C-alpha positions in Angstrom: 105.0 122.7 78.4 104.8 121.7 82.1 101.3 121.6 83.4 101.2 122.1 87.5 98.1 120.6 89.0 97.1 121.4 92.7 97.9 118.3 94.7 94.3 117.7 95.9 93.5 117.2 92.3 93.8 113.7 90.5 94.8 113.9 86.8 94.0 110.9 84.7 96.2 110.6 81.2 98.5 113.7 81.6 100.1 112.9 78.4 97.9 111.8 76.0 99.6 109.8 73.3 98.5 110.3 69.3 97.7 106.3 68.1 99.8 105.6 64.8 102.1 108.4 65.0 105.4 105.9 66.3 108.6 107.6 65.8 111.6 105.7 66.5 115.4 106.9 66.9 114.5 110.6 65.6 113.7 114.2 67.5 110.0 115.5 67.0 108.7 119.0 68.2 105.9 116.7 70.6 106.9 114.1 72.0 106.3 111.5 75.0 108.2 108.3 75.8 107.1 104.8 76.8 107.9 102.0 77.7 106.7 98.5 77.3 106.5 96.5 80.5 106.6 93.0 80.9 109.6 90.8 82.2 111.7 92.4 82.1 110.6 95.7 81.0 111.6 96.4 77.1 111.5 98.4 74.1 111.7 102.4 75.0 110.4 104.3 72.0 109.1 107.3 71.5 105.6 109.2 70.3 104.0 111.9 68.9 101.6 113.5 71.8 99.3 116.0 72.6 99.3 118.7 74.7 98.0 117.6 78.4 94.9 119.8 79.0 95.0 122.7 81.2 92.2 122.0 84.3 91.1 123.8 87.3 94.3 124.1 89.4 97.0 123.3 86.7 99.2 125.5 84.6 101.6 124.6 81.6 105.2 125.5 81.5 107.5 124.0 78.6 109.7 121.4 79.8 113.3 122.0 79.8 114.6 118.5 81.1 113.8 115.8 82.4 115.0 113.0 85.5 114.9 109.9 84.8 114.2 106.2 86.9 115.0 102.7 85.9 112.3 100.6 83.9 112.6 98.0 87.1 112.0 100.7 89.6 109.3 102.5 87.2 107.6 99.2 87.1 108.1 98.6 90.8 106.3 102.2 91.6 103.2 101.6 89.2 102.5 98.2 90.3 103.5 97.9 94.1 106.1 95.2 93.8 103.2 93.2 91.6 104.1 91.8 87.7 102.9 94.4 85.3 102.0 94.5 81.7 101.0 96.6 78.8 102.0 100.7 78.3 104.2 102.0 81.1 104.5 106.3 80.9 107.7 107.2 81.5 108.7 110.1 83.7 107.9 111.6 87.4 110.7 114.6 87.4 110.9 117.6 85.0 112.2 121.2 85.1 110.8 124.1 82.8 109.3 128.0 82.6 105.1 128.3 83.4 103.7 128.8 80.1 100.1 129.3 81.4 98.3 129.6 84.7 95.1 127.7 85.2 92.5 128.2 88.0 93.3 127.8 91.4 97.1 127.5 91.3 98.5 130.4 93.5 101.9 131.6 94.4 103.4 131.3 90.6 103.1 133.2 87.4 103.9 132.6 83.6 107.7 132.9 82.8 108.6 131.7 86.1 111.4 128.9 86.4 110.3 125.7 88.2 111.6 122.5 89.2 108.8 119.5 90.7 107.4 116.0 90.3 104.5 114.3 88.5 103.6 111.9 85.9 104.0 111.3 82.3 106.9 113.9 82.2 109.5 112.6 79.9 107.9 114.9 77.0 107.6 118.3 75.5 104.7 118.7 77.7 104.4 117.6 81.5 102.1 118.3 84.2 103.4 118.3 87.3 101.5 117.9 91.3 104.1 119.7 93.3 107.1 121.9 92.5 109.1 124.5 93.8 111.0 127.8 92.4 114.2 126.5 90.7 116.8 129.0 92.5 118.5 131.0 89.9 122.0 129.6 90.5 120.7 126.1 89.6 121.5 124.7 86.5 118.3 123.1 85.0 119.5 119.4 84.8 120.3 120.0 88.6 116.8 120.6 88.9 114.9 118.5 86.9 117.1 115.7 89.0 115.9 117.0 92.1 112.5 116.7 92.5 111.5 112.9 92.9 114.6 112.1 94.5 114.5 115.0 96.9 110.6 114.1 98.1 111.4 110.5 98.8 114.5 111.3 100.9 113.1 114.4 102.8 110.1 111.6 103.2 112.2 108.8 104.6 114.2 111.5 106.9 110.9 112.9 108.1 109.1 109.3 109.1 112.5 107.9 110.1 112.2 111.2 112.6 116.3 111.4 111.6 117.7 114.6 113.7 121.0 116.3 114.8 123.0 113.6 117.0 121.7 110.2 114.9 123.6 107.8 113.4 121.3 106.8 110.3 122.7 103.7 107.8 120.9 104.4 103.9 121.2 101.4 102.3 122.1 102.3 98.2 123.8 105.6 99.2 125.4 106.7 96.1 121.9 106.4 93.3 120.1 109.4 92.8 117.8 109.1 96.2 120.3 107.7 98.4 123.1 110.6 97.8 120.4 113.3 97.9 119.3 111.2 101.2 122.7 111.1 102.8 123.1 114.9 101.9 119.8 116.1 103.6 120.3 113.8 106.7 123.9 115.6 106.9 122.2 119.0 106.8 120.1 118.0 109.4 122.7 117.5 111.8 123.2 113.5 111.5 126.2 111.1 111.3 125.7 109.0 107.8 126.8 105.4 107.2 126.0 104.5 103.5 126.4 101.4 101.4 127.4 101.0 97.8 130.3 99.2 95.5 133.6 99.7 96.5 134.0 102.0 93.1 131.5 104.5 94.5 133.1 105.0 98.1 135.2 107.7 97.5 131.9 109.3 95.8 130.2 109.2 99.3 133.4 110.5 100.9 133.0 113.4 99.2 129.4 114.1 100.0 130.2 113.4 103.9 128.9 110.1 104.2 131.1 107.1 105.8 131.0 104.5 103.0 130.8 100.6 103.7 130.7 97.5 101.1 126.5 96.6 100.1 125.9 93.0 100.2 127.2 89.8 102.4 127.9 91.3 105.4 126.6 94.3 105.4 125.5 94.3 108.7 128.9 93.7 110.3 130.2 96.8 108.6 127.8 98.8 109.6 128.0 98.0 113.3 131.5 98.2 112.8 131.6 101.6 111.4 129.0 102.8 113.9 130.5 101.2 117.1 126.9 99.4 117.3 123.5 99.8 116.6 122.2 103.0 114.5 119.3 105.0 115.4 117.8 104.4 111.9 117.9 102.7 109.0 116.9 104.1 105.2 116.8 101.3 102.9 116.9 102.5 99.0 117.9 99.6 97.2 115.6 96.6 98.6 118.2 94.2 98.3 119.7 93.7 102.0 117.3 91.3 103.6 114.8 93.0 105.6 115.6 91.4 109.4 119.2 92.0 108.9 118.3 95.8 108.7 116.0 95.6 111.2 119.4 93.7 113.5 121.0 97.1 113.0 118.2 100.2 114.4 116.6 100.0 117.6 113.1 98.9 116.6 111.6 97.7 113.1 109.7 100.5 113.1 113.2 102.4 112.7 113.4 100.7 109.4 111.9 102.8 106.4 112.1 101.0 102.9 110.7 102.4 99.5 111.4 98.9 97.6 111.3 96.2 99.9 107.4 95.4 99.6 107.1 92.6 102.1 109.3 94.6 105.0 106.1 95.7 106.6 105.5 91.8 108.0 108.3 92.2 110.0 107.6 95.7 111.4 109.0 97.7 109.1 107.7 100.6 107.4 107.3 100.3 103.8 106.6 104.1 101.9 105.7 104.6 98.2 104.3 108.4 99.0 100.7 108.8 99.3 99.7 109.7 102.6 103.4 109.7 103.9 104.4 112.6 101.3 104.2 116.4 101.6 105.8 117.2 98.2 105.6 120.9 98.5 107.6 121.7 101.7 109.8 118.7 100.4 110.6 120.4 97.2 110.7 124.0 98.7 113.1 122.2 101.1 115.5 120.9 98.2 115.3 124.1 96.7 116.9 125.6 100.0 119.4 123.3 100.2 120.7 123.6 96.4 120.8 127.3 96.5 123.0 127.1 100.0 125.1 124.3 97.9 124.4 122.0 100.9 123.0 119.3 98.1 124.9 118.4 95.0 123.4 116.6 93.0 125.7 114.4 90.3 124.2 113.3 86.7 124.9 112.0 83.4 123.0 113.7 80.4 121.3 112.8 77.5 119.8 113.9 74.5 116.1 112.9 74.1 116.7 110.5 71.3 119.2 108.7 73.4 116.2 107.6 76.2 116.8 104.1 75.5 120.5 104.2 76.1 119.9 106.0 79.4 117.2 103.5 80.5 119.9 100.8 79.7 122.5 102.2 81.6 120.1 102.4 84.6 119.0 99.1 84.3 122.8 98.0 85.0 123.0 99.4 88.5 125.5 101.1 90.8 124.6 104.4 89.3 126.2 107.3 90.7 123.7 110.1 90.9 121.2 110.3 88.0 120.9 110.1 84.7 118.7 113.3 82.9 117.1 113.7 79.6 117.5 117.0 77.6 115.0 117.5 74.5 
């Protein structure tokens, strides 16, 4: 079940876990994933979960599939780069069929196919705070992978005011957010240079970017590929020193980062959502690009009882596209 909530309403404990009913390495009818966040994050398990409550501005739907983000990314998002301990409940993406509509929700009905993002969504019952209609031609797994990546990519490109004729460097272009940003920038008419491991260079070419090898010397390689500075830098990976990224842009404010939380001290912009985010508009744009085949999301799928394996693969880095859990 997906529970969709009006964007203005803050929901606490969207999936409420039942104490004392831990289920390991098995599939259960009602489940949720959680992760013990330490240094490094460890131990992904499944546990029985109660239905999230239907409240004002909500509607419910059964979740069909769930997108996945790495534990380190989750820890960073949840704690803004600070050390985090305790239990972190997982999931930001989901796609499913509307099951129930609550007060204050408009433009959607029981039985509608939707995708979007929320909190604690890696469960049979999920809550989304932003959503869009799933295009009929789009596979459920693709839709589940599109929510967070699409909103994040749209936000970064909008903050950078990327437009037709611009050249943008996407640092970390082969992962879920990076590859989505590459394709959305190209759809705007921009030229894209993107970094990745050499193994992902053919993939970057396939989605329309000029690939460069990440790591030491990346500034020189970007300057050579662009023929000089670029108009904007979108830092998805958070691994290149911010001073290097700023040297590529006309001014520090034309560097937007998702993962380098100290970059603001150098004049770059750090975005984690919040006031920067326009999720409903972003997801509508994502749905349109998916339907037009201007956005293609590569993924690997895993059954829910292999969620721990999926997270271990995610921790290894160098992913191409997204990982998706299938209930």
